[in-house]
N, CA and C atoms as an extended XYZ file, in Angstrom:
600
Properties=species:S:1:pos:R:3:atomname:S:1:resname:S:1:resid:I:1 pbc="F F F"
N       102.686       70.382      124.982 N   MET     1
C       102.533       71.831      124.929 CA  MET     1
C       101.118       72.211      124.489 C   MET     1
N       100.604       71.529      123.445 N   SER     2
C        99.275       71.820      122.913 CA  SER     2
C        98.203       71.557      123.966 C   SER     2
N        98.324       70.435      124.704 N   GLY     3
C        97.354       70.111      125.753 CA  GLY     3
C        97.367       71.126      126.874 C   GLY     3
N        98.551       71.622      127.228 N   GLU     4
C        98.681       72.640      128.277 CA  GLU     4
C        97.995       73.938      127.862 C   GLU     4
N        98.167       74.327      126.586 N   LEU     5
C        97.525       75.544      126.091 CA  LEU     5
C        96.011       75.383      126.014 C   LEU     5
N        95.543       74.204      125.598 N   GLU     6
C        94.104       73.961      125.559 CA  GLU     6
C        93.502       74.042      126.958 C   GLU     6
N        94.222       73.495      127.948 N   ALA     7
C        93.747       73.563      129.336 CA  ALA     7
C        93.702       75.003      129.821 C   ALA     7
N        94.718       75.809      129.462 N   LEU     8
C        94.726       77.219      129.838 CA  LEU     8
C        93.550       77.949      129.194 C   LEU     8
N        93.304       77.683      127.926 N   GLY     9
C        92.172       78.296      127.235 CA  GLY     9
C        90.849       77.947      127.893 C   GLY     9
N        90.700       76.690      128.314 N   ALA    10
C        89.464       76.259      128.993 CA  ALA    10
C        89.318       76.961      130.338 C   ALA    10
N        90.418       77.103      131.083 N   ARG    11
C        90.363       77.789      132.385 CA  ARG    11
C        89.966       79.258      132.216 C   ARG    11
N        90.552       79.915      131.224 N   ILE    12
C        90.223       81.325      130.974 CA  ILE    12
C        88.753       81.448      130.577 C   ILE    12
N        88.293       80.556      129.714 N   SER    13
C        86.907       80.572      129.261 CA  SER    13
C        85.942       80.361      130.428 C   SER    13
N        86.288       79.444      131.349 N   ASP    14
C        85.443       79.189      132.525 CA  ASP    14
C        85.448       80.373      133.484 C   ASP    14
N        86.593       81.036      133.611 N   ALA    15
C        86.710       82.167      134.539 CA  ALA    15
C        85.975       83.403      134.044 C   ALA    15
N        85.771       83.502      132.723 N   LEU    16
C        85.110       84.672      132.124 CA  LEU    16
C        83.904       84.229      131.303 C   LEU    16
N        82.807       83.812      131.980 N   PRO    17
C        81.655       83.318      131.208 CA  PRO    17
C        81.097       84.387      130.265 C   PRO    17
N        80.895       83.989      129.021 N   GLY    18
C        80.348       84.895      128.020 CA  GLY    18
C        81.374       85.767      127.322 C   GLY    18
N        82.599       85.788      127.812 N   ALA    19
C        83.620       86.654      127.210 CA  ALA    19
C        84.344       85.951      126.067 C   ALA    19
N        84.707       84.700      126.272 N   VAL    20
C        85.479       83.950      125.273 CA  VAL    20
C        84.512       83.170      124.394 C   VAL    20
N        84.503       83.475      123.100 N   THR    21
C        83.580       82.796      122.186 CA  THR    21
C        84.240       81.650      121.427 C   THR    21
N        85.575       81.612      121.401 N   ASP    22
C        86.262       80.531      120.701 CA  ASP    22
C        87.680       80.398      121.239 C   ASP    22
N        88.141       79.149      121.353 N   VAL    23
C        89.503       78.853      121.808 CA  VAL    23
C        90.157       77.968      120.752 C   VAL    23
N        91.328       78.386      120.273 N   LYS    24
C        92.049       77.597      119.267 CA  LYS    24
C        93.517       77.512      119.644 C   LYS    24
N        94.098       76.356      119.390 N   VAL    25
C        95.541       76.180      119.532 CA  VAL    25
C        96.067       75.743      118.172 C   VAL    25
N        96.972       76.537      117.611 N   ALA    26
C        97.571       76.201      116.317 CA  ALA    26
C        99.017       76.659      116.319 C   ALA    26
N        99.895       75.801      115.819 N   PHE    27
C       101.327       76.103      115.712 CA  PHE    27
C       101.914       76.513      117.061 C   PHE    27
N       101.465       75.879      118.130 N   GLY    28
C       102.006       76.148      119.453 CA  GLY    28
C       101.586       77.473      120.044 C   GLY    28
N       100.507       78.074      119.540 N   GLU    29
C       100.024       79.348      120.068 CA  GLU    29
C        98.545       79.262      120.397 C   GLU    29
N        98.165       79.888      121.499 N   LEU    30
C        96.776       79.925      121.944 CA  LEU    30
C        96.114       81.200      121.426 C   LEU    30
N        94.951       81.049      120.783 N   THR    31
C        94.185       82.189      120.275 CA  THR    31
C        92.795       82.162      120.891 C   THR    31
N        92.404       83.271      121.510 N   LEU    32
C        91.068       83.402      122.084 CA  LEU    32
C        90.297       84.448      121.292 C   LEU    32
N        89.084       84.103      120.871 N   THR    33
C        88.191       85.081      120.257 CA  THR    33
C        87.308       85.622      121.372 C   THR    33
N        87.286       86.939      121.492 N   ILE    34
C        86.642       87.610      122.619 CA  ILE    34
C        85.433       88.410      122.123 C   ILE    34
N        84.351       88.397      122.916 N   ALA    35
C        83.216       89.277      122.624 CA  ALA    35
C        83.694       90.722      122.779 C   ALA    35
N        83.346       91.580      121.818 N   ARG    36
C        83.884       92.945      121.790 CA  ARG    36
C        83.610       93.717      123.082 C   ARG    36
N        82.419       93.554      123.665 N   GLU    37
C        82.085       94.289      124.891 CA  GLU    37
C        82.872       93.799      126.112 C   GLU    37
N        83.546       92.666      125.985 N   ARG    38
C        84.358       92.130      127.095 CA  ARG    38
C        85.860       92.189      126.798 C   ARG    38
N        86.250       92.915      125.764 N   TRP    39
C        87.648       93.002      125.314 CA  TRP    39
C        88.576       93.470      126.427 C   TRP    39
N        88.258       94.602      127.038 N   ARG    40
C        89.126       95.167      128.078 CA  ARG    40
C        89.123       94.295      129.332 C   ARG    40
N        87.952       93.787      129.729 N   ASP    41
C        87.858       92.923      130.913 CA  ASP    41
C        88.733       91.685      130.760 C   ASP    41
N        88.696       91.112      129.564 N   THR    42
C        89.489       89.903      129.309 CA  THR    42
C        90.979       90.212      129.372 C   THR    42
N        91.383       91.326      128.777 N   ALA    43
C        92.802       91.715      128.825 CA  ALA    43
C        93.243       91.964      130.260 C   ALA    43
N        92.385       92.577      131.067 N   ALA    44
C        92.716       92.829      132.478 CA  ALA    44
C        92.858       91.513      133.231 C   ALA    44
N        91.980       90.561      132.969 N   TYR    45
C        92.079       89.247      133.623 CA  TYR    45
C        93.377       88.545      133.230 C   TYR    45
N        93.701       88.567      131.936 N   LEU    46
C        94.925       87.918      131.459 CA  LEU    46
C        96.170       88.536      132.084 C   LEU    46
N        96.108       89.824      132.372 N   GLN    47
C        97.254       90.508      132.975 CA  GLN    47
C        97.398       90.158      134.457 C   GLN    47
N        96.271       90.035      135.174 N   LYS    48
C        96.335       89.934      136.638 CA  LYS    48
C        96.201       88.520      137.199 C   LYS    48
N        95.566       87.598      136.487 N   ALA    49
C        95.358       86.242      137.015 CA  ALA    49
C        96.695       85.528      137.163 C   ALA    49
N        96.854       84.818      138.276 N   ALA    50
C        98.137       84.177      138.596 CA  ALA    50
C        98.541       83.115      137.586 C   ALA    50
N        97.573       82.352      137.067 N   ASP    51
C        97.934       81.299      136.107 CA  ASP    51
C        98.113       81.847      134.692 C   ASP    51
N        97.822       83.128      134.494 N   CYS    52
C        98.022       83.776      133.183 CA  CYS    52
C        99.271       84.655      133.228 C   CYS    52
N        99.175       85.752      133.970 N   ASP    53
C       100.306       86.662      134.165 CA  ASP    53
C       100.888       87.189      132.844 C   ASP    53
N        99.991       87.536      131.901 N   PHE    54
C       100.432       88.091      130.623 CA  PHE    54
C       100.652       89.595      130.815 C   PHE    54
N       101.827       89.930      131.311 N   ILE    55
C       102.107       91.326      131.672 CA  ILE    55
C       102.819       92.099      130.573 C   ILE    55
N       103.368       91.400      129.599 N   ASN    56
C       104.074       92.075      128.499 CA  ASN    56
C       103.146       92.251      127.312 C   ASN    56
N       102.985       93.491      126.904 N   PHE    57
C       102.195       93.806      125.715 CA  PHE    57
C       103.123       93.768      124.504 C   PHE    57
N       102.717       93.070      123.453 N   ILE    58
C       103.545       92.991      122.245 CA  ILE    58
C       103.026       93.941      121.172 C   ILE    58
N       101.770       93.771      120.751 N   ASP    59
C       101.227       94.672      119.740 CA  ASP    59
C        99.716       94.541      119.619 C   ASP    59
N        99.130       95.500      118.894 N   VAL    60
C        97.726       95.471      118.483 CA  VAL    60
C        97.707       95.820      117.011 C   VAL    60
N        96.914       95.085      116.244 N   THR    61
C        96.749       95.391      114.828 CA  THR    61
C        95.360       94.940      114.408 C   THR    61
N        95.110       94.932      113.114 N   ALA    62
C        93.811       94.503      112.606 CA  ALA    62
C        93.995       93.755      111.296 C   ALA    62
N        92.973       93.005      110.930 N   ALA    63
C        92.891       92.357      109.624 CA  ALA    63
C        91.557       92.758      109.026 C   ALA    63
N        91.542       92.999      107.715 N   ASP    64
C        90.350       93.515      107.049 CA  ASP    64
C        89.696       92.429      106.204 C   ASP    64
N        88.406       92.197      106.449 N   TYR    65
C        87.598       91.265      105.665 CA  TYR    65
C        86.374       92.043      105.165 C   TYR    65
N        86.493       92.786      104.049 N   PRO    66
C        85.434       93.712      103.642 CA  PRO    66
C        84.099       93.056      103.327 C   PRO    66
N        84.078       91.752      103.084 N   GLU    67
C        82.821       91.086      102.751 CA  GLU    67
C        81.952       90.841      103.992 C   GLU    67
N        82.522       90.973      105.187 N   ARG    68
C        81.767       90.751      106.426 CA  ARG    68
C        81.117       92.048      106.905 C   ARG    68
N        80.028       91.908      107.688 N   ALA    69
C        79.368       93.088      108.275 CA  ALA    69
C        80.310       93.756      109.277 C   ALA    69
N        80.932       92.963      110.135 N   GLU    70
C        81.973       93.477      111.036 CA  GLU    70
C        83.298       93.120      110.380 C   GLU    70
N        83.792       94.033      109.582 N   ARG    71
C        84.864       93.726      108.635 CA  ARG    71
C        86.240       93.551      109.263 C   ARG    71
N        86.458       94.043      110.480 N   PHE    72
C        87.801       93.995      111.067 CA  PHE    72
C        87.913       92.937      112.158 C   PHE    72
N        89.037       92.248      112.167 N   ASP    73
C        89.458       91.463      113.323 CA  ASP    73
C        90.543       92.286      114.006 C   ASP    73
N        90.275       92.740      115.216 N   VAL    74
C        91.283       93.462      115.998 CA  VAL    74
C        92.034       92.406      116.793 C   VAL    74
N        93.356       92.404      116.671 N   VAL    75
C        94.185       91.345      117.236 CA  VAL    75
C        95.238       91.950      118.161 C   VAL    75
N        95.364       91.385      119.363 N   ALA    76
C        96.410       91.808      120.305 CA  ALA    76
C        97.228       90.587      120.713 C   ALA    76
N        98.520       90.791      120.906 N   HIS    77
C        99.421       89.731      121.356 CA  HIS    77
C       100.011       90.119      122.707 C   HIS    77
N        99.971       89.175      123.647 N   LEU    78
C       100.508       89.392      124.983 CA  LEU    78
C       101.485       88.269      125.310 C   LEU    78
N       102.379       88.546      126.256 N   GLN    79
C       103.397       87.554      126.631 CA  GLN    79
C       103.494       87.467      128.142 C   GLN    79
N       103.720       86.229      128.621 N   SER    80
C       103.953       85.996      130.041 CA  SER    80
C       105.387       85.522      130.230 C   SER    80
N       106.277       86.398      130.695 N   PRO    81
C       107.659       85.956      130.925 CA  PRO    81
C       107.750       84.897      132.030 C   PRO    81
N       106.879       84.999      133.024 N   LYS    82
C       106.903       84.048      134.144 CA  LYS    82
C       106.610       82.627      133.675 C   LYS    82
N       105.608       82.478      132.803 N   HIS    83
C       105.212       81.142      132.324 CA  HIS    83
C       105.793       80.826      130.946 C   HIS    83
N       106.547       81.766      130.377 N   ASN    84
C       107.187       81.591      129.071 CA  ASN    84
C       106.186       81.164      127.995 C   ASN    84
N       105.130       81.973      127.825 N   ARG    85
C       104.167       81.688      126.777 CA  ARG    85
C       103.534       82.982      126.264 C   ARG    85
N       102.957       82.863      125.080 N   ARG    86
C       102.288       83.994      124.433 CA  ARG    86
C       100.823       83.647      124.225 C   ARG    86
N       100.015       84.698      124.062 N   ILE    87
C        98.600       84.498      123.768 CA  ILE    87
C        98.167       85.546      122.751 C   ILE    87
N        97.258       85.153      121.902 N   ARG    88
C        96.667       86.071      120.919 CA  ARG    88
C        95.192       86.201      121.267 C   ARG    88
N        94.720       87.437      121.409 N   ILE    89
C        93.291       87.659      121.600 CA  ILE    89
C        92.785       88.478      120.429 C   ILE    89
N        91.577       88.152      119.978 N   LYS    90
C        91.030       88.905      118.852 CA  LYS    90
C        89.535       89.107      119.042 C   LYS    90
N        89.045       90.168      118.438 N   THR    91
C        87.620       90.480      118.461 CA  THR    91
C        87.261       91.122      117.140 C   THR    91
N        85.968       91.155      116.835 N   SER    92
C        85.548       91.752      115.565 CA  SER    92
C        84.970       93.135      115.797 C   SER    92
N        85.054       93.965      114.758 N   ALA    93
C        84.531       95.334      114.835 CA  ALA    93
C        84.161       95.795      113.434 C   ALA    93
N        83.247       96.742      113.376 N   SER    94
C        82.914       97.362      112.094 CA  SER    94
C        83.538       98.750      112.058 C   SER    94
N        83.225       99.495      111.021 N   GLU    95
C        83.783      100.846      110.897 CA  GLU    95
C        83.216      101.781      111.957 C   GLU    95
N        82.019      101.494      112.452 N   GLU    96
C        81.362      102.373      113.429 CA  GLU    96
C        81.463      101.876      114.868 C   GLU    96
N        81.693      100.585      115.071 N   THR    97
C        81.676      100.049      116.434 CA  THR    97
C        83.062      100.163      117.062 C   THR    97
N        83.174      100.882      118.172 N   PRO    98
C        84.489      101.040      118.799 CA  PRO    98
C        84.899       99.810      119.612 C   PRO    98
N        86.188       99.651      119.748 N   VAL    99
C        86.791       98.617      120.595 CA  VAL    99
C        87.425       99.346      121.771 C   VAL    99
N        87.268       98.804      122.976 N   ALA   100
C        87.828       99.457      124.167 CA  ALA   100
C        89.345       99.521      124.079 C   ALA   100
N        89.897      100.672      124.416 N   SER   101
C        91.348      100.856      124.396 CA  SER   101
C        91.999      100.083      125.531 C   SER   101
N        93.195       99.566      125.268 N   LEU   102
C        93.962       98.841      126.297 CA  LEU   102
C        95.069       99.707      126.897 C   LEU   102
N        95.090      100.994      126.565 N   VAL   103
C        96.180      101.869      127.002 CA  VAL   103
C        96.260      101.978      128.515 C   VAL   103
N        95.121      101.991      129.201 N   GLU   104
C        95.132      102.094      130.658 CA  GLU   104
C        95.788      100.877      131.304 C   GLU   104
N        95.597       99.701      130.700 N   LEU   105
C        96.219       98.473      131.212 CA  LEU   105
C        97.669       98.347      130.751 C   LEU   105
N        97.878       98.608      129.459 N   PHE   106
C        99.199       98.470      128.834 CA  PHE   106
C        99.542       99.787      128.147 C   PHE   106
N       100.302      100.670      128.783 N   PRO   107
C       100.635      101.959      128.151 CA  PRO   107
C       101.294      101.810      126.776 C   PRO   107
N       101.956      100.694      126.539 N   GLY   108
C       102.593      100.462      125.241 CA  GLY   108
C       101.607      100.294      124.093 C   GLY   108
N       100.326      100.144      124.405 N   ALA   109
C        99.315       99.983      123.348 CA  ALA   109
C        98.990      101.301      122.657 C   ALA   109
N        99.425      102.413      123.237 N   ASP   110
C        99.059      103.748      122.750 CA  ASP   110
C        99.305      103.909      121.247 C   ASP   110
N       100.526      103.817      120.817 N   TRP   111
C       100.852      104.082      119.413 CA  TRP   111
C       100.360      102.966      118.498 C   TRP   111
N       100.288      101.741      118.999 N   TYR   112
C        99.768      100.645      118.171 CA  TYR   112
C        98.289      100.871      117.857 C   TYR   112
N        97.529      101.333      118.844 N   GLU   113
C        96.118      101.620      118.597 CA  GLU   113
C        95.962      102.809      117.655 C   GLU   113
N        96.817      103.809      117.799 N   ARG   114
C        96.782      104.938      116.863 CA  ARG   114
C        97.100      104.477      115.443 C   ARG   114
N        98.074      103.598      115.296 N   GLU   115
C        98.438      103.079      113.977 CA  GLU   115
C        97.287      102.269      113.377 C   GLU   115
N        96.627      101.451      114.202 N   THR   116
C        95.499      100.655      113.726 CA  THR   116
C        94.339      101.560      113.314 C   THR   116
N        94.133      102.635      114.075 N   TYR   117
C        93.107      103.611      113.690 CA  TYR   117
C        93.476      104.293      112.369 C   TYR   117
N        94.711      104.703      112.249 N   ASP   118
C        95.165      105.434      111.070 CA  ASP   118
C        95.086      104.570      109.812 C   ASP   118
N        95.590      103.357      109.871 N   LEU   119
C        95.732      102.531      108.676 CA  LEU   119
C        94.489      101.715      108.339 C   LEU   119
N        93.661      101.379      109.364 N   PHE   120
C        92.453      100.589      109.113 CA  PHE   120
C        91.159      101.346      109.391 C   PHE   120
N        91.198      102.338      110.271 N   GLY   121
C        89.982      103.057      110.632 CA  GLY   121
C        89.254      102.458      111.815 C   GLY   121
N        89.904      101.567      112.575 N   VAL   122
C        89.287      100.992      113.775 CA  VAL   122
C        89.289      102.055      114.869 C   VAL   122
N        88.145      102.252      115.509 N   ILE   123
C        88.018      103.263      116.558 CA  ILE   123
C        88.220      102.597      117.915 C   ILE   123
N        89.069      103.192      118.749 N   PHE   124
C        89.312      102.689      120.108 CA  PHE   124
C        88.711      103.676      121.102 C   PHE   124
N        87.694      103.214      121.840 N   SER   125
C        87.039      104.106      122.800 CA  SER   125
C        87.929      104.319      124.014 C   SER   125
N        87.868      105.510      124.574 N   HIS   126
C        88.627      105.921      125.760 CA  HIS   126
C        90.137      105.925      125.528 C   HIS   126
N        90.533      106.048      124.273 N   HIS   127
C        91.967      106.211      123.992 CA  HIS   127
C        92.335      107.659      124.319 C   HIS   127
N        93.474      107.897      124.987 N   PRO   128
C        93.804      109.262      125.410 CA  PRO   128
C        94.118      110.239      124.273 C   PRO   128
N        94.520      109.739      123.101 N   ASP   129
C        94.929      110.654      122.024 CA  ASP   129
C        94.796      109.956      120.672 C   ASP   129
N        93.566      109.586      120.300 N   LEU   130
C        93.352      108.825      119.070 CA  LEU   130
C        93.372      109.762      117.867 C   LEU   130
N        94.521      109.836      117.201 N   ARG   131
C        94.681      110.639      115.993 CA  ARG   131
C        95.667      109.930      115.082 C   ARG   131
N        95.759      110.402      113.870 N   ARG   132
C        96.648      109.762      112.893 CA  ARG   132
C        98.097      109.794      113.382 C   ARG   132
N        98.844      108.754      113.017 N   ILE   133
C       100.242      108.683      113.461 CA  ILE   133
C       101.199      108.473      112.289 C   ILE   133
N       100.725      107.876      111.191 N   MET   134
C       101.618      107.581      110.074 CA  MET   134
C       101.294      108.374      108.816 C   MET   134
N       100.039      108.735      108.621 N   THR   135
C        99.672      109.513      107.442 CA  THR   135
C        99.459      110.964      107.848 C   THR   135
N        99.332      111.827      106.858 N   ASP   136
C        99.145      113.253      107.107 CA  ASP   136
C        97.762      113.502      107.698 C   ASP   136
N        97.607      114.602      108.426 N   TYR   137
C        96.338      114.898      109.092 CA  TYR   137
C        95.189      115.042      108.107 C   TYR   137
N        95.447      115.537      106.921 N   GLY   138
C        94.389      115.699      105.932 CA  GLY   138
C        94.202      114.488      105.035 C   GLY   138
N        94.848      113.387      105.346 N   PHE   139
C        94.813      112.194      104.499 CA  PHE   139
C        93.389      111.657      104.407 C   PHE   139
N        92.991      111.258      103.201 N   ASP   140
C        91.651      110.748      102.964 CA  ASP   140
C        91.683      109.227      102.926 C   ASP   140
N        90.980      108.574      103.844 N   GLY   141
C        90.885      107.118      103.843 CA  GLY   141
C        91.877      106.449      104.776 C   GLY   141
N        91.891      105.122      104.699 N   HIS   142
C        92.743      104.297      105.552 CA  HIS   142
C        93.468      103.295      104.651 C   HIS   142
N        94.776      103.458      104.457 N   PRO   143
C        95.490      102.757      103.382 CA  PRO   143
C        95.629      101.247      103.496 C   PRO   143
N        95.398      100.625      104.664 N   LEU   144
C        95.522       99.170      104.726 CA  LEU   144
C        94.189       98.446      104.562 C   LEU   144
N        93.130       99.200      104.310 N   ARG   145
C        91.863       98.542      103.991 CA  ARG   145
C        91.965       97.937      102.599 C   ARG   145
N        91.322       96.810      102.402 N   LYS   146
C        91.440       96.126      101.110 CA  LYS   146
C        90.728       96.859       99.979 C   LYS   146
N        89.811       97.780      100.316 N   ASP   147
C        89.137       98.519       99.256 CA  ASP   147
C        89.806       99.869       98.973 C   ASP   147
N        90.947      100.124       99.594 N   PHE   148
C        91.685      101.360       99.339 CA  PHE   148
C        92.500      101.178       98.056 C   PHE   148
N        92.424      102.123       97.089 N   PRO   149
C        93.163      101.939       95.820 CA  PRO   149
C        94.672      101.955       96.034 C   PRO   149
N        95.368      101.097       95.295 N   MET   150
C        96.821      100.994       95.458 CA  MET   150
C        97.531      102.296       95.113 C   MET   150
N        96.959      103.077       94.210 N   SER   151
C        97.584      104.345       93.833 CA  SER   151
C        97.243      105.456       94.813 C   SER   151
N        96.262      105.237       95.690 N   GLY   152
C        95.823      106.281       96.600 CA  GLY   152
C        94.916      107.266       95.879 C   GLY   152
N        94.483      108.291       96.578 N   PHE   153
C        93.598      109.293       95.996 CA  PHE   153
C        94.354      110.554       95.572 C   PHE   153
N        95.416      110.888       96.293 N   VAL   154
C        96.178      112.096       95.977 CA  VAL   154
C        97.665      111.771       95.958 C   VAL   154
N        98.408      112.593       95.222 N   GLU   155
C        99.860      112.492       95.272 CA  GLU   155
C       100.402      113.791       95.872 C   GLU   155
N       101.486      113.664       96.586 N   VAL   156
C       102.065      114.790       97.308 CA  VAL   156
C       103.410      115.117       96.679 C   VAL   156
N       103.648      116.400       96.446 N   ARG   157
C       104.951      116.813       95.926 CA  ARG   157
C       105.256      118.218       96.431 C   ARG   157
N       106.527      118.566       96.423 N   TYR   158
C       106.940      119.912       96.805 CA  TYR   158
C       107.015      120.764       95.556 C   TYR   158
N       106.322      121.889       95.559 N   ASP   159
C       106.315      122.803       94.421 CA  ASP   159
C       107.326      123.917       94.679 C   ASP   159
N       108.378      123.995       93.802 N   ASP   160
C       109.426      125.016       93.965 CA  ASP   160
C       108.893      126.428       93.775 C   ASP   160
N       107.957      126.604       92.850 N   GLU   161
C       107.419      127.939       92.590 CA  GLU   161
C       106.587      128.442       93.772 C   GLU   161
N       105.745      127.563       94.329 N   GLN   162
C       104.887      127.960       95.444 CA  GLN   162
C       105.599      127.842       96.793 C   GLN   162
N       106.749      127.146       96.798 N   LYS   163
C       107.541      126.936       98.019 CA  LYS   163
C       106.722      126.271       99.127 C   LYS   163
N       105.958      125.243       98.722 N   ARG   164
C       105.163      124.506       99.701 CA  ARG   164
C       104.811      123.134       99.143 C   ARG   164
N       104.294      122.289      100.013 N   VAL   165
C       103.842      120.959       99.608 CA  VAL   165
C       102.479      121.093       98.944 C   VAL   165
N       102.302      120.410       97.822 N   VAL   166
C       101.067      120.491       97.042 CA  VAL   166
C       100.431      119.099       96.976 C   VAL   166
N        99.121      119.051       97.178 N   TYR   167
C        98.357      117.811       97.036 CA  TYR   167
C        97.575      117.880       95.739 C   TYR   167
N        97.703      116.838       94.904 N   GLU   168
C        97.001      116.804       93.629 CA  GLU   168
C        96.353      115.438       93.455 C   GLU   168
N        95.234      115.391       92.705 N   PRO   169
C        94.638      114.078       92.417 CA  PRO   169
C        95.632      113.206       91.651 C   PRO   169
N        95.564      111.918       91.877 N   VAL   170
C        96.474      110.990       91.207 CA  VAL   170
C        96.176      110.970       89.713 C   VAL   170
N        97.248      111.114       88.902 N   LYS   171
C        97.135      110.995       87.452 CA  LYS   171
C        98.068      109.869       87.019 C   LYS   171
N        97.503      108.837       86.411 N   LEU   172
C        98.332      107.734       85.931 CA  LEU   172
C        98.933      108.134       84.588 C   LEU   172
N       100.226      107.904       84.415 N   THR   173
C       100.915      108.359       83.204 CA  THR   173
C       100.647      107.466       82.002 C   THR   173
N       100.138      106.260       82.217 N   GLN   174
C        99.805      105.405       81.085 CA  GLN   174
C        98.510      104.668       81.390 C   GLN   174
N        97.877      104.217       80.339 N   GLU   175
C        96.641      103.458       80.511 CA  GLU   175
C        96.974      102.113       81.154 C   GLU   175
N        95.991      101.560       81.835 N   TYR   176
C        96.175      100.233       82.414 CA  TYR   176
C        96.375       99.228       81.285 C   TYR   176
N        97.362       98.356       81.441 N   ARG   177
C        97.650       97.373       80.404 CA  ARG   177
C        97.480       95.979       80.970 C   ARG   177
N        97.047       95.074       80.106 N   ASN   178
C        96.974       93.664       80.486 CA  ASN   178
C        98.262       92.989       80.035 C   ASN   178
N        98.943       92.371       80.957 N   PHE   179
C       100.165       91.642       80.643 CA  PHE   179
C        99.850       90.153       80.696 C   PHE   179
N       100.336       89.401       79.706 N   ASP   180
C       100.060       87.959       79.724 CA  ASP   180
C       101.112       87.179       80.505 C   ASP   180
N       102.246       87.830       80.821 N   PHE   181
C       103.310       87.230       81.614 CA  PHE   181
C       103.843       85.925       81.014 C   PHE   181
N       103.709       85.764       79.715 N   LEU   182
C       104.253       84.575       79.071 CA  LEU   182
C       105.612       84.906       78.486 C   LEU   182
N       106.539       84.018       78.632 N   SER   183
C       107.853       84.221       78.044 CA  SER   183
C       107.866       83.624       76.636 C   SER   183
N       108.854       83.946       75.821 N   PRO   184
C       108.919       83.372       74.464 CA  PRO   184
C       109.012       81.846       74.489 C   PRO   184
N       109.468       81.283       75.591 N   TRP   185
C       109.626       79.835       75.673 CA  TRP   185
C       108.310       79.156       76.038 C   TRP   185
N       107.276       79.943       76.363 N   GLU   186
C       105.993       79.347       76.715 CA  GLU   186
C       104.992       79.454       75.573 C   GLU   186
N       105.462       79.705       74.375 N   ALA   187
C       104.660       79.696       73.158 CA  ALA   187
C       103.498       80.675       73.196 C   ALA   187
N       103.817       81.955       73.069 N   VAL   188
C       102.768       82.965       72.988 CA  VAL   188
C       102.042       82.815       71.664 C   VAL   188
N       100.832       83.359       71.580 N   SER   189
C       100.012       83.164       70.380 CA  SER   189
C       100.264       84.218       69.295 C   SER   189
N       101.242       85.088       69.498 N   TYR   190
C       101.553       86.098       68.496 CA  TYR   190
C       103.062       86.091       68.241 C   TYR   190
N       103.461       86.689       67.094 N   ASP   191
C       104.878       86.714       66.743 CA  ASP   191
C       105.597       87.782       67.555 C   ASP   191
N       106.693       87.398       68.164 N   LEU   192
C       107.524       88.343       68.896 CA  LEU   192
C       108.554       88.935       67.944 C   LEU   192
N       108.968       90.189       68.149 N   PRO   193
C       109.997       90.774       67.277 CA  PRO   193
C       111.259       89.918       67.297 C   PRO   193
N       111.742       89.603       66.120 N   GLY   194
C       112.946       88.781       65.993 CA  GLY   194
C       112.632       87.330       65.661 C   GLY   194
N       111.392       86.890       65.841 N   ASP   195
C       111.027       85.490       65.547 CA  ASP   195
C       111.148       85.167       64.057 C   ASP   195
N       110.963       86.203       63.236 N   GLU   196
C       111.015       85.956       61.788 CA  GLU   196
C       112.404       85.485       61.359 C   GLU   196
N       113.448       85.855       62.095 N   LYS   197
C       114.797       85.424       61.767 CA  LYS   197
C       114.976       83.944       62.059 C   LYS   197
N       114.353       83.464       63.117 N   ALA   198
C       114.521       82.059       63.502 CA  ALA   198
C       113.808       81.126       62.550 C   ALA   198
N       112.740       81.596       61.901 N   SER   199
C       111.987       80.706       61.025 CA  SER   199
C       112.626       80.555       59.651 C   SER   199
N       113.638       81.342       59.289 N   LYS   200
C       114.250       81.271       57.957 CA  LYS   200
C       115.268       80.192       57.864 C   LYS   200
């Protein structure tokens, strides 16, 4: 199986010179790293080529690596029912560099690309309706980025007096505490309440 996938990766790479920058086979899955400017062309080839026939779109998402200049890996998964195999294609992008939308090729990519835009901030060029899908329209930031605070920036609540939804800055009810996560059986360095009874 691994040799067959490696051969497929080599054929795709040869058919699209300059598009495929890396081919990997791991855990029985083929992963192609694609140059961002060839993202849509590669997806179109994978859909139409007879030895590929990846006609089923599964999903599009992203992974965030904030330490890199191009911090996002945009990842799409496709399936070929005819050949009974899956493929993963990925490309890198920054906050400003758009990735070509796959909606024209795979209409099912529409909401997945909107979700990736909403939660990570990845921009998809030529998307028919690129707007937030999971967070509110006035939401500040992209919640799946690794530099987004876990508490968020605002909290939302319904105000009975004003009879409307109110947005307020997040207020933490207690100071941040350091927990040592040690149990009494792991010999903490201070006396726990009740220990004085055991020593008598």
